[in-house]
FISEKE-59601 format. One line per 10 residues: number of its first residue (from 1); their letters; for each residue x, y, z of C-alpha. Coordinates in steps of 0.02 Angstrom, whole numbers, plus 50000, padded with zeros to 5 digits. Each point is the difference from the previous one (the first is absolute). Layout:
<rs>
NUM	A	X/Y/Z; ...
</rs>
This chain:
<rs>
1	XXXXXXXXXX	56749/55635/46557; 50085/49856/49907; 49952/49962/49821; 49864/49873/49974; 50077/49826/49997; 49889/49900/49883; 50091/49835/50022; 49978/49995/50189; 49826/50076/50000; 49925/49887/49867
11	XXXXXXXXXX	50057/49839/50081; 49942/50062/50170; 49824/50039/49942; 49982/49844/49895; 50043/49896/50153; 49878/50099/50107; 49857/49980/49875; 50030/49813/49991; 50009/49980/50188; 49835/50093/50021
21	XXXXXXXXXX	49913/49912/49853; 49948/50170/49934; 49958/49935/49827; 49914/49838/50048; 49832/49987/49911; 49855/50031/50119; 49879/49857/50027; 49861/50114/50062; 49886/50022/49851; 49890/50135/50077
31	XXXXXXXXXX	50101/50144/49926; 50007/50056/49818; 50135/49909/49902; 50129/50043/49870; 50089/49861/49905; 50158/50065/49915; 50097/49881/49888; 50147/50018/49883; 50024/49867/49866; 50111/49873/50085
41	XXXXXXXXXX	50175/49972/49929; 50081/49852/49915; 50151/49946/50106; 50129/50015/49862; 50145/50041/50113; 50014/50183/50048; 49888/50151/50010; 50060/50161/49920; 49944/50181/50020; 49878/49977/49856
51	XXXXXXXXXX	49900/49875/50103; 49991/50115/50150; 49885/50131/49927; 49835/49906/50004; 50036/49928/50173; 50033/50176/50064; 49837/50065/49926; 49901/49859/50076; 50084/50024/50167; 49960/50186/50004
61	XXXXXXXXXX	49817/49962/49970; 49997/49860/50130; 50079/50111/50134; 49885/50145/49957; 49842/49893/50010; 50058/49920/50162; 50022/50174/50077; 49825/50045/49941; 49928/49858/50105; 49978/49865/49870
71	XXXXXXXXXX	50037/49817/50029; 50140/49976/49874; 50052/49839/49914; 50169/50024/49916; 50080/49830/49965; 50147/49937/49898; 50037/49835/49913; 50094/49924/49856; 49947/49946/49825; 50122/49857/50010
81	XXXXXXXXXX	49970/49870/49864; 50071/50030/49827; 50127/49969/49866; 50150/50097/50074; 50014/49872/50141; 50003/49858/49873; 50134/50090/49901; 50103/50020/50158; 49977/49814/50035; 50066/49956/49828
91	XXXXXXXXXX	50143/50124/49996; 50058/49994/50181; 49947/49822/50044; 49898/50058/50150; 49829/49954/50062; 49875/50131/49938; 49915/49998/50170; 50162/50039/50092; 50045/50135/49873; 49829/50081/50020
101	XXXXXXXXXX	49998/50003/50190; 50177/50068/50008; 49946/50142/49886; 49846/50031/50106; 50107/50016/50156; 50117/50124/49914; 49861/50106/49927; 49903/50001/50163; 50153/50071/50089; 50010/50136/49867
111	XXXXXXXXXX	49816/50045/50018; 50013/50010/50189; 50134/50134/49982; 49867/50112/49922; 49896/50005/50160; 49842/49941/49913; 49847/49982/50112; 49969/49821/49946; 49916/49863/50100; 50135/49867/49977
121	XXXXXXXXXX	49899/49873/50097; 49894/49977/49843; 50148/49968/49885; 49996/49850/49885; 50077/49943/49837; 49895/49921/49864; 50121/49852/50000; 49955/49964/50183; 49906/49833/50004; 49873/50080/50117
131	XXXXXXXXXX	49958/50125/49863; 49998/49891/49846; 49903/49864/50091; 49856/50125/50011; 50029/50047/49818; 49982/49817/49951; 49839/49994/50101; 49935/50150/49902; 50045/49914/49836; 49900/49847/50050
141	XXXXXXXXXX	49853/50110/50048; 50009/50088/49831; 50004/49829/49915; 49839/49951/50090; 49922/50166/49947; 50049/49968/49818; 50118/50147/50005; 50154/49890/49973; 50009/49879/49855; 50124/49907/49891
151	XXXXXXXXXX	50011/50020/49812; 50123/49996/49857; 50091/50162/49963; 50141/50065/49893; 50162/50030/50093; 50174/50061/49955; 50105/49842/50000; 50190/50000/50006; 50052/49836/49915; 50176/50007/50073
161	XXXXXXXXXX	49960/50041/50181; 49839/49899/49981; 49898/50125/50097; 49859/50124/49979; 50055/50181/49987; 49905/50154/50052; 49970/50125/49860; 50134/50116/50069; 50127/49858/49991; 49981/49988/49811
171	XXXXXXXXXX	50125/50120/49920; 49993/50020/49811; 49916/49830/49988; 50133/49910/50103; 50012/49935/50178; 50083/50128/50112; 50123/49873/50072; 50023/49864/49868; 49986/50111/49846; 49896/49863/49917
181	XXXXXXXXXX	49858/50044/49881; 49843/49997/50106; 49855/49891/49946; 49818/50025/50034; 49936/49840/50078; 49834/49940/50071; 50004/49938/50179; 49863/49962/50125; 49999/50149/50118; 49903/50065/50149
191	XXXXXXXXXX	49896/50157/49981; 49904/50115/50116; 49835/50058/49924; 50025/50188/50010; 49887/50022/49847; 49852/49953/50109; 50018/50175/50072; 50046/50098/49842; 49851/50117/49999; 50001/50018/50189
201	XXXXXXXXXX	50186/50044/50004; 49969/50128/49863; 49847/50080/50078; 50078/50012/50173; 50143/50108/49935; 49879/50147/50007; 49983/49975/50188; 50188/50011/50032; 50000/50188/50019; 50163/50003/50099
211	XXXXXXXXXX	50097/49908/49863; 50102/50095/49869; 49900/50025/49841; 50148/49933/49900; 49995/49833/50091; 49812/49983/49979; 50017/50035/49814; 50140/49871/49982; 49891/49868/50083; 49851/50049/49895
221	XXXXXXXXXX	50103/49977/49841; 50071/49835/50063; 49826/49931/50036; 49957/50064/49827; 49812/49994/49983; 49947/50016/49820; 49827/49989/49924; 49990/49932/49825; 49934/49874/49878; 50032/49815/49985
231	XXXXXXXXXX	49952/49936/49828; 50037/49858/49879; 50093/50003/49835; 49958/49860/49878; 50164/49924/49938; 50039/49924/49831; 50012/49828/50081; 49818/50019/50056; 50049/50022/50182; 49950/50148/50107
241	XXXXXXXXXX	50129/50113/50083; 49947/50105/50150; 50085/50168/50023; 49982/50138/50130; 50015/50184/49958; 49974/50164/50091; 49989/50092/49832; 49860/49920/49900; 49977/50169/49915; 50161/49968/49900
251	XXXXXXXXXX	49944/49835/49923; 49999/50076/49826; 50182/50045/50025; 50050/49819/50030; 50140/49929/49891; 50047/49839/50091; 49953/49880/50139; 50132/49939/50123; 50003/49860/50127; 50118/49962/50143
261	XXXXXXXXXX	50140/49871/49973; 49916/49905/50142; 49825/50005/49926; 49921/49828/49974; 49985/50037/49814; 50187/50040/49990; 50040/49838/50091; 49887/49902/49880; 50081/50077/49847; 50177/49978/50068
271	XXXXXXXXXX	49973/49813/50013; 50002/49996/49809; 50116/50147/49966; 50178/49986/50066; 50041/50179/49948; 49857/50063/50107; 50059/49890/50143; 50172/50080/49986; 49919/50173/50001; 49906/49954/50158
281	XXXXXXXXXX	50163/49945/50082; 50079/50166/49950; 49855/50096/50077; 50015/49903/50162; 50181/50053/50019; 49939/50174/50039; 49938/49937/50168; 49835/50033/50084; 50022/50181/50055; 49872/50114/49919
291	XXXXXXXXXX	50127/50140/49993; 50127/49891/49909; 49868/49945/49874; 49949/50181/49973; 50180/50057/49968; 50043/49856/49884; 49998/50024/49811; 49825/49964/49934; 50008/49837/49905; 49867/49896/49915
301	XXXXXXXXXX	49974/49839/49904; 49870/49991/49863; 49896/49844/50031; 49922/50001/49826; 49829/50012/50078; 49884/50147/49973; 49859/50072/50104; 49840/50069/49924; 49956/50178/50055; 49841/49990/50105
311	XXXXXXXXXX	49914/50135/49895; 50064/49942/49830; 50029/49812/49975; 50095/50036/49839; 50129/50104/50093; 50137/49879/50053; 50130/50043/50134; 50163/49901/50014; 50023/49906/50164; 50172/50012/50081
321	XXXXXXXXXX	50080/49924/50153; 50078/50154/50083; 50125/50010/50142; 49915/50151/50081; 49829/49921/50028; 49979/49937/50178; 49901/49841/50028; 49960/50059/50176; 49906/50156/49943; 49828/49992/49920
331	XXXXXXXXXX	49988/49849/49887; 50181/49996/49943; 49945/50066/49830; 49980/50176/49931; 49964/50092/49839; 50129/50130/49951; 49951/50177/49951; 50169/50075/49953; 49942/50179/49972; 49948/50021/50181
341	XXXXXXXXXX	50118/49888/50101; 50188/50023/49994; 50040/49818/50033; 49884/49946/49860; 50073/50133/49886; 50179/49940/50028; 49943/49823/49961; 49906/50053/49843; 50146/50101/49932; 50117/49853/50029
351	XXXXXXXXXX	49889/49877/49907; 49936/50125/49870; 49818/49992/50052; 49871/50131/49958; 49974/50149/50116; 49826/50075/49993; 49961/50153/50107; 49823/49996/50068; 50009/50132/50139; 50030/50167/49917
361	XXXXXXXXXX	50051/50156/50099; 49894/50155/49982; 50040/50096/49840; 50090/49855/49913; 49940/49925/49835; 49950/49816/50024; 50054/49962/49823; 50177/50065/50019; 50038/49985/50187; 50155/49891/50026
371	XXXXXXXXXX	50072/49954/50170; 50178/49974/49934; 50107/49908/50128; 49908/50062/50154; 49828/49929/50039; 49862/50127/50027; 49923/49973/50173; 49914/50167/50023; 49816/50050/49987; 49903/50013/49840
381	XXXXXXXXXX	49854/49937/49897; 49987/49830/49917; 50025/49988/49813; 50035/49868/49868; 49889/49889/50107; 49836/49976/49903; 49854/50020/50121; 50112/50076/50135; 50054/50151/49897; 49974/50165/50092
391	XXXXXXXXXX	49977/49923/50171; 50108/50038/50152; 50112/49864/50069; 49879/49961/50142; 49851/50000/49883; 50094/49882/49884; 50040/49880/50142; 49817/49993/50051; 49942/49969/49821; 50121/49857/49969
401	XXXXXXXXXX	49956/49921/50167; 49814/50009/49959; 50019/49925/49826; 50114/49855/50049; 49894/49957/50152; 49847/49999/49888; 50091/49886/49877; 50042/49881/50142; 50187/50005/49972; 50050/50127/50134
411	XXXXXXXXXX	49969/50051/50180; 50052/50140/50117; 50139/49948/50118; 50094/50075/50145; 50182/49947/49999; 50134/50025/50133; 50186/50009/49970; 50026/49929/50175; 50046/49815/50000; 49994/49876/50143
421	XXXXXXXXXX	50153/50005/50109; 50124/49862/49961; 50079/49962/50169; 50103/49843/49964; 50188/50021/50006; 50121/49859/49962; 50120/50059/50135; 50041/49926/50171; 50019/50157/50108; 49818/50041/50020
431	XXXXXXXXXX	49840/49944/50084; 49966/49820/49940; 49829/49978/49922; 49906/49883/50120; 49935/49876/49872; 50031/49816/49965; 49984/49912/49833; 49930/49824/50007; 49985/49890/49843; 49836/49933/50070
441	XXXXXXXXXX	49919/50147/50089; 50070/50144/49898; 50046/50163/50087; 49977/49985/50189; 50025/50140/50128; 50128/49970/50137; 49905/49969/50164; 50003/50157/50105; 50075/49911/50150; 50153/49966/49890
451	XXXXXXXXXX	50033/50185/49967; 50120/50078/49975; 50073/49908/49853; 50184/50048/50010; 50138/49978/49873; 50140/49883/50056; 50161/50074/50069; 50114/49894/49891; 49954/50072/49829; 50134/49995/49867
461	XXXXXXXXXX	50009/50162/49901; 50129/49938/49876; 49873/49893/49908; 49906/50062/49848; 49816/50036/50020; 49903/50011/50161; 50097/49920/50145; 49834/49950/50081; 49955/49899/49847; 50160/49898/50001
471	XXXXXXXXXX	50016/49976/50188; 50010/49811/50033; 49869/49990/50138; 49908/50163/50037; 49864/49992/49868; 49957/49816/50026; 49851/49984/50119; 49844/49898/50028; 49835/50062/49933; 49894/50070/50145
481	XXXXXXXXXX	49844/49923/49923; 50046/49826/49938; 50169/49974/50084; 50083/49955/49835; 50165/50067/49935; 49988/50183/49951; 50110/50154/49977; 50000/50173/50071; 49976/50150/49889; 50178/50063/49977
491	XXXXXXXXXX	49952/50178/49952; 50006/50144/50123; 49889/50153/50007; 50043/50164/49915; 50079/50112/50132; 49867/50131/49962; 49883/49884/50094; 50106/50022/50157; 49982/50190/49991; 49815/49998/49957
501	XXXXXXXXXX	49939/49969/50177; 50142/50039/50121; 49914/50160/50054; 49857/49893/50068; 50117/49884/50096; 50082/50150/50085; 49835/50036/50089; 50033/49847/50110; 50156/49898/49967; 49953/49875/50134
511	XXXXXXXXXX	49834/49950/49921; 49975/49813/49982; 49922/50020/49828; 50057/50119/49865; 49919/50146/50092; 49910/50043/50161; 49825/50058/49955; 49989/50131/50138; 50172/50070/49957; 49969/50017/49813
521	XXXXXXXXXX	49829/50076/50033; 50082/50134/50108; 50162/50036/49906; 49956/49979/49816; 50007/50085/49882; 50175/50070/50011; 49974/50186/50024; 50160/50053/49914; 50104/49889/49886; 50165/50068/49935
531	XXXXXXXXXX	50108/49932/49861; 50070/50021/49825; 49900/50035/49842; 50080/49845/49923; 49876/49895/50100; 49850/50093/49931; 49931/49853/49903; 50053/49825/50051; 50024/50007/50189; 49859/50123/50032
541	XXXXXXXXXX	49878/49917/49881; 50039/49826/50066; 49976/50062/50179; 49831/50073/49955; 49949/49833/49923; 50071/49898/50143; 49898/50090/50133; 49843/49969/49898; 50045/49816/49988; 50028/49998/50189
551	XXXXXXXXXX	49829/50079/50021; 49920/49864/49894; 50090/49870/50107; 49928/50081/50157; 50154/50084/50075; 49961/50185/49981; 49849/50113/49974; 50076/50136/49892; 50057/50008/49819; 50142/50126/49993
561	XXXXXXXXXX	50163/49975/50095; 50072/50178/49988; 49891/50152/50035; 50141/50120/49961; 50149/49976/49884; 50152/50112/49984; 50137/49970/49872; 50161/50085/50051; 50132/50062/49879; 50170/49918/49979
571	XXXXXXXXXX	50163/50051/50082; 50131/50040/49869; 50188/50022/50002; 50137/50044/49877; 50077/49855/49905; 50187/49973/49977; 50109/49902/49877; 50187/49972/49993; 50106/50008/49843; 49954/49821/49955
581	XXXXXXXXXX	49814/50042/50007; 49969/49902/50161; 49877/50067/50128; 50071/50073/50160; 49916/50020/50169; 49998/50171/50084; 50125/49941/50129; 50121/49955/49860; 50020/50178/49938; 50080/50162/50062
591	XXXXXXXXXX	49943/50175/49956; 50148/50119/50005; 50078/50145/49906; 49841/50026/49901; 50002/49822/49931; 49945/49823/50041; 50130/49861/50016; 50010/49817/50045; 50040/49997/50186; 50186/49990/50035
601	XXXXXXXXXX	50051/50041/49821; 50002/50135/49867; 49889/49900/49881; 49856/50112/49945; 49822/49942/50026; 49857/50028/49877; 49853/50072/50095; 49834/49943/49929; 49824/50064/50027; 49908/49981/50164
611	XXXXXXXXXX	49898/49840/49990; 49896/49892/50114; 50112/49913/50125; 50036/49823/49943; 50128/49869/50045; 50036/49965/49817; 50065/50178/49975; 50078/50006/50173; 49928/50173/50035; 49934/49945/50169
621	XXXXXXXXXX	50041/50069/50171; 49990/49893/50157; 49896/50084/50136; 50117/49945/50140; 50143/50097/49920; 49897/50160/50002; 49929/49965/50173; 50176/49981/50067; 50041/50177/49941; 49837/50096/50015
631	XXXXXXXXXX	49875/49890/50094; 49836/49922/49945; 49898/50158/50029; 50104/50091/49870; 49957/49866/49870; 49817/50007/50048; 49995/50190/49988; 50087/49996/49830; 49873/49874/49932; 49856/50113/50052
641	XXXXXXXXXX	50071/50170/49952; 49982/50108/49845; 49933/49872/49875; 49816/49946/49997; 49997/49819/50058; 49925/49933/49839; 50147/50067/49898; 50177/49936/49984; 50132/50073/50114; 50188/50007/49976
651	XXXXXXXXXX	50111/49947/50145; 50148/50115/50028; 50122/50015/50144; 49982/50189/49989; 49814/49982/50032; 50031/49881/50144; 50125/50123/50076; 49869/50139/49992; 49874/49888/50089; 50129/49958/50134
661	XXXXXXXXXX	50029/50186/50031; 49814/50024/50025; 50001/49859/50128; 50136/50093/50095; 49903/50163/49987; 49846/49926/50082; 50106/49922/50136; 50080/50170/50036; 49831/50087/50007; 49938/49877/50130
671	XXXXXXXXXX	50155/49959/50100; 50057/50182/50017; 49829/50069/50046; 50007/50094/50164; 49869/50068/50118; 49867/49874/49955; 49863/49977/50131; 49954/49825/50062; 49911/49873/49890; 49813/50035/49996
681	XXXXXXXXXX	50012/50188/50028; 49845/50080/49922; 50026/50117/49853; 49880/50132/49935; 49999/50143/49877; 50006/50017/49812; 50177/50055/49967; 50082/49977/49831; 50096/49849/50067; 49844/49915/50065
691	XXXXXXXXXX	49911/50030/49835; 50149/49926/49906; 50000/49848/50114; 49817/49960/49978; 50004/50037/49814; 50142/49872/49987; 49904/49872/50104; 49847/50016/49886; 50101/49995/49839; 50114/49854/50048
701	XXXXXXXXXX	49850/49900/50062; 49911/50026/49834; 50155/49963/49897; 50046/49840/50091; 49822/49936/49985; 50009/50034/49813; 50174/49921/49981; 50070/50169/49946; 50159/49972/50096; 50105/50131/49909
711	XXXXXXXXXX	49872/50134/50042; 50000/49948/50183; 50190/50017/49998; 49985/50176/49928; 49878/50048/50139; 50124/49940/50131; 50139/50104/49923; 49885/50152/50010; 49958/49964/50182; 50183/49976/50044
721	XXXXXXXXXX	50040/50170/49926; 49857/50079/50098; 50065/49926/50163; 50176/50059/49963; 49936/50175/49963; 49899/50009/50161; 50146/49984/50120; 49927/50128/50123; 49828/49919/50008; 49934/49956/50174
731	XXXXXXXXXX	50058/49833/50069; 49828/49917/49994; 49981/50046/49816; 50173/49934/49959; 49964/49837/50092; 49838/49978/49904; 50090/50035/49836; 50143/49881/50034; 49884/49861/50060; 49894/50020/49844
741	XXXXXXXXXX	50155/49997/49889; 50062/49841/50083; 49831/49914/49983; 49983/50051/49817; 50171/49928/49955; 49964/49844/50104; 49932/49890/49858; 50139/50056/49883; 50153/50010/50112; 49947/49892/50147
751	XXXXXXXXXX	50168/49978/50087; 50039/50186/50000; 49823/50036/50059; 50019/49881/50148; 50164/50081/50052; 49922/50173/49988; 49842/49944/50092; 50111/49933/50138; 50101/50162/50006; 49837/50097/50020
761	XXXXXXXXXX	49961/49898/50156; 49871/49879/49930; 49984/49813/50027; 49987/49867/49943; 49988/50016/49808; 49946/50129/49874; 49948/49849/49895; 49865/49966/50130; 49947/50182/50025; 49835/50059/49925
771	XXXXXXXXXX	50013/50101/49841; 49990/50190/50027; 49841/50090/49949; 49992/50173/49925; 49895/50132/50090; 49873/50066/49877; 50007/50179/50062; 50187/50007/49965; 49971/49945/49820; 49890/50151/49962
781	XXXXXXXXXX	50082/50119/49878; 50034/50165/50093; 50086/50088/49855; 50022/49978/49815; 50147/50055/49895; 49947/50108/49853; 50120/50041/49859; 50004/50180/49941; 50049/50033/49818; 50028/50160/49903
791	XXXXXXXXXX	49979/49977/49813; 50017/49812/50024; 50163/50009/50100; 50004/49944/50182; 50035/50149/50113; 49956/49929/50171; 49880/49898/50106; 49867/50034/50130; 49965/49896/50156; 49817/50036/50030
801	XXXXXXXXXX	49846/49921/50078; 49900/49886/49883; 49855/50079/49905; 50052/50178/50043; 49895/50134/49912; 50067/50039/49826; 50018/50186/50036; 50105/49963/50154; 50110/49879/49901; 50023/50130/49862
811	XXXXXXXXXX	50048/50134/50125; 50127/49885/50084; 50077/49954/49832; 50017/50181/49944; 50081/50042/50167; 50144/49879/49971; 50163/50096/49978; 50051/49891/49852; 49836/50039/49912; 50019/50186/50034
821	XXXXXXXXXX	50172/49998/49920; 49936/49903/49849; 49857/50124/49972; 50123/50147/50017; 49864/50120/50062; 49876/49958/49863; 49823/49941/50035; 49962/49819/49951; 49894/49978/49845; 49914/49845/50071
831	XXXXXXXXXX	50012/49890/50157; 49938/49820/49986; 49975/49905/50164; 49979/49811/49993; 49942/49957/50177; 50127/49905/50106; 50118/49980/49852; 50070/50151/49907; 49994/50188/49972; 50045/50057/49824
841	XXX	50033/50187/49978; 50004/50073/49826; 50107/50158/49998
</rs>
């Protein structure tokens, strides 16, 4: 038979699937459902091999569940709004909409080459007016439910580009494009009230049993529930200052009080102190990112005020304005206990403040214990703390809480790190916020019959600031309430909003409203969601909040969008640099004569470590280039083989070549099979081949259901070897074995499976055939392999019935020729039989 021609076969079967609508989502809701979804891509231009892995995993599961009789929803769309399109508009003088849709078309063609079992009839892009019109409707509903509101907030402001920057666009305190020093500026912004669900979002993490523990822990830390004490310091200016602490037990270790540069007290003092005002300005150059603030050098400004210790009014603590205190957390004011907090210790050492240890590790002397330059954060007993001495940390917390509550200057508080979601973006390529600002009526929602609000097509991206804000006509409208002159809101929604509910829209993309109630009731939650660990917090947390907001607005009846979550590992590749230190793509190098050279020259290439595929380092491989050589099934098999799917995998051509050879091996096994009886011929018996077949069916079924794709691959290799070794098996057994093999590879190598299914005389599609079921009687263990050792050294094995009598096992072991030689005619001193496992003979 001819070798398997992947190029011809894959196109043939893709056309046949499309013509027969094999992957169209069923509308009959009487059967059990399975909703499989991979995180949809941003249409940046091209897909590389690194993107293919999660789509392959999702496709395997979708095909597997479809064969098991489930109604499967497996859609695809595009997360299409965002900054890259604006950058392209500025740099290439193109319309961001045109750029985006051209990229979508190119990437869709690439994905189709992979033979994914997607229902393309449900495709949409978040920049489609039909989609963001419904998103604007949801925003208006949230506004009515008091889940959307407008308030002043600090933003990163680029004074040269005159625009707001995301935290990741602030590099070393400067705008990523202009290089200007970034300022922190207050602007009126739109928020979504995610904090209304803080406790609920936290508690529900325990119900997400099919989520990785790491992701749940990351979300738990991000929500950041902390129980503590809110109490009042009396200041030297006779004002009170409220602080929040989770460590009231360390109050006797306090050496300073610090407030945020944005605290009202700091603002009041700065009005009369120009040096403090300059310090505030310096703090604001750090930007608003919590990570940036945490990494910055700890700086403070002594206000000259002091705070009286709540348990000793004669004990005065200096009050600083400090750049590391966040106004958004707690009260925007803290007390510093340097001995037991590294940040406080760094600050205290810098400003030569006292450091008093009050939590003493077991065995240490409270009078001499010194933390040095590393704060002590371990367990211990309280000391140097008056009435708290000798108590545990928890006992000390309780005692301080009780005393300050009794004194009327403190109360127990639960605080969350989670802040409301700021969704305003001063950028044009996004979903416009459907609000109008009227000087008479205030903020007025856009009437729903005027949705969608669309940005104009004639935006000018060469202007500074937000092009929507400076457009000559777009923002000028009449107020819907009074008819007077008014202006549109020129902000657009954070693109995370677009991806926070797309999974619900996929359930019925033709719905008049945001969703179809019957469809979401049937399809949600998503049964298996697949994507990168980098989305563990923002996207996944926002989606969990958004569905709850939709529930409050009456659209859904459930709380959690994703029942199961799987985070796949990255695809990595070697990196290459030329003599000038510039990155080279894999297609720009030659490997020859034991070295690596720039293609077409003798210039040596520096080979770097294998890293995650990224366009910036050029270590990406286009899937179509590999498909042209090996076929899509080879790529799919590579992505599933050897490495557990949650771990990183390295792409190599050698590995791809090995996978291609296995494709050819399966094709030979099937296409060269002779003497097979007709399709449907009964098969009986419990031969070794039949047992191997049904063992493989059971194992692959279990592994695919558990997303253990590499283990399923290993089982198929084992089955293939068993079939090859059983060349003389009866025809009916060989047919059963080959049919099972073809069905088991079907979800993973679907084109090859269809060609083999066809060669075996079946029609129409293996993709539509029911999944094989293992016969229980063939899974029973008929023999066990028992190792036989003499003085701890393996001398042979026994194939014997399970649970054979110990005396019989011992006799069989002693009868082995290798054991007889090892004993050299001597009687064994002792024989130890571990049932069904091992025989150990002591000579």
